[in-house]
C-alpha positions in Angstrom: 31.5 65.1 -279.4 33.6 65.0 -276.2 34.4 61.5 -274.9 33.4 61.1 -271.3 35.2 58.9 -268.7 31.9 56.9 -268.4 32.3 55.9 -272.0 35.3 53.8 -271.0 34.0 52.4 -267.7 32.7 48.9 -267.0 29.0 48.7 -267.0 27.2 47.8 -263.7 23.8 47.9 -262.2 22.2 51.4 -262.4 20.2 50.9 -259.3 21.3 50.3 -255.7 21.9 46.5 -255.2 20.1 44.5 -252.5 23.2 42.4 -252.1 26.9 42.9 -252.9 30.2 41.1 -252.4 33.5 42.9 -252.7 36.6 40.7 -252.9 40.3 41.1 -253.3 42.5 38.2 -254.4 46.2 37.8 -254.4 47.6 35.6 -257.2 51.0 34.0 -257.2 51.6 33.9 -261.0 51.9 37.3 -262.7 52.8 35.8 -266.1 50.8 35.8 -269.4 49.0 32.6 -268.3 47.4 34.6 -265.4 46.0 37.1 -268.0 44.5 34.3 -270.1 43.0 32.9 -266.9 41.6 36.2 -266.0 40.0 36.6 -269.4 38.5 33.1 -269.1 37.1 33.9 -265.7 35.6 37.2 -267.1 33.9 35.2 -269.8 32.4 32.7 -267.3 31.2 35.5 -265.1 29.7 37.3 -268.2 27.8 34.2 -269.1 26.6 33.7 -265.5 25.4 37.4 -265.3 23.6 37.1 -268.7 21.8 34.0 -267.4 20.5 36.0 -264.5 19.0 38.6 -266.9 21.8 41.0 -266.0 20.3 41.6 -262.6 23.7 40.5 -261.3 26.9 42.1 -262.4 30.5 41.8 -261.6 32.9 44.7 -262.0 36.5 43.7 -262.3 39.7 45.5 -261.1 43.4 44.6 -261.6 46.2 45.8 -259.4 48.9 48.0 -260.7 51.7 45.5 -260.3 49.8 42.7 -262.0 48.7 44.9 -264.9 52.3 46.1 -265.3 53.5 42.5 -265.4 50.9 41.6 -268.0 52.0 44.5 -270.2 55.7 43.9 -269.8 57.1 43.0 -273.2 53.7 43.5 -274.9 54.1 47.2 -275.2 50.5 48.0 -274.4 49.8 50.8 -272.0 47.7 50.7 -268.9 44.0 51.2 -269.7 43.0 54.9 -270.1 42.0 56.2 -266.7 43.7 53.5 -264.6 45.6 56.0 -262.6 48.8 55.1 -260.7 49.9 53.5 -257.5 51.5 56.8 -256.5 48.1 58.5 -256.6 46.6 55.6 -254.6 49.4 55.9 -252.0 48.9 59.7 -251.9 45.2 59.1 -251.0 45.9 56.5 -248.4 44.0 58.4 -245.7 40.8 57.6 -247.7 41.8 54.5 -249.7 43.8 51.6 -248.4 46.2 49.8 -250.7 45.7 46.1 -249.8 48.3 45.1 -252.4 45.7 42.9 -254.0 46.0 41.7 -257.6 42.4 41.2 -258.6 39.2 42.8 -257.3 35.6 41.9 -257.9 32.6 44.0 -257.0 29.6 41.7 -257.3 26.2 43.5 -257.3 22.8 41.8 -257.4 19.2 41.9 -256.5 19.6 38.4 -255.1 22.0 37.3 -252.3 22.0 33.8 -253.8 22.9 35.1 -257.3 25.7 37.2 -255.9 26.9 34.1 -254.0 26.8 32.1 -257.2 29.1 34.7 -259.0 31.4 34.5 -256.0 31.5 30.7 -256.2 32.6 30.9 -259.8 35.5 33.3 -258.8 36.5 31.1 -255.9 36.5 27.9 -257.9 38.4 29.5 -260.8 41.1 31.0 -258.6 41.5 28.3 -256.0 44.8 27.1 -257.3 46.1 30.5 -258.3 45.9 32.4 -254.9 49.0 33.1 -253.0 47.2 34.0 -249.7 43.6 34.1 -248.5 41.4 36.7 -250.2 39.6 39.5 -248.5 35.8 39.0 -248.9 33.2 41.5 -247.7 29.5 40.6 -248.0 26.9 43.3 -247.7 23.2 43.8 -247.9 21.1 46.8 -248.5 20.8 49.3 -245.7 19.9 49.3 -242.8 21.9 46.1 -242.2 24.7 46.9 -244.6 27.8 48.4 -245.8 26.3 49.3 -249.2 25.6 53.0 -249.6 24.5 54.5 -252.9 25.4 51.3 -254.7 29.0 51.4 -253.4 30.8 49.9 -250.4 31.5 52.5 -247.8 34.5 50.6 -246.6 35.9 49.1 -249.8 35.4 51.5 -252.7 37.3 50.6 -255.9 37.4 52.8 -258.9 36.9 50.6 -261.9 38.2 52.9 -264.6 38.0 51.2 -267.9 36.7 48.1 -269.6 39.2 45.8 -271.3 38.4 44.1 -274.6 38.1 40.5 -273.5 37.8 39.2 -277.0 41.5 39.6 -277.8 44.5 38.4 -275.9 45.7 42.1 -275.7 
């Protein structure tokens, strides 16, 4: 049976969320400790989303430079389907490269629960950020920037899930 790209993607809400928060963070440390911290944050968010009956999800993204720093010396490749910075730059008319290190697309049926997930991210990364994050909050149309379950002005292609149970 042919493997589909969706088989390697992060799982998210199948329906259009009522609330969403899209955030980009810039971290100062690109060493192995930042990877461990990212894994710990992912586990906290997974527990939080589970406690909400999975009506809240967080989709994670990692910038090219940060991922390359993490894999430097470890010999592991980028996740299948991650793409390249060259491709992103070639598509700059449609997709802006903010130079961010970590992205989080929080989707929820509750603005309070989406805010709770964002609070976990903010608290976890408060000492790691190198400059203020970009945070875009949105609600379901007509008062929103969420269209078809995606941000119309901040789309991020989350390509593949990483196995968070192992250090690499």
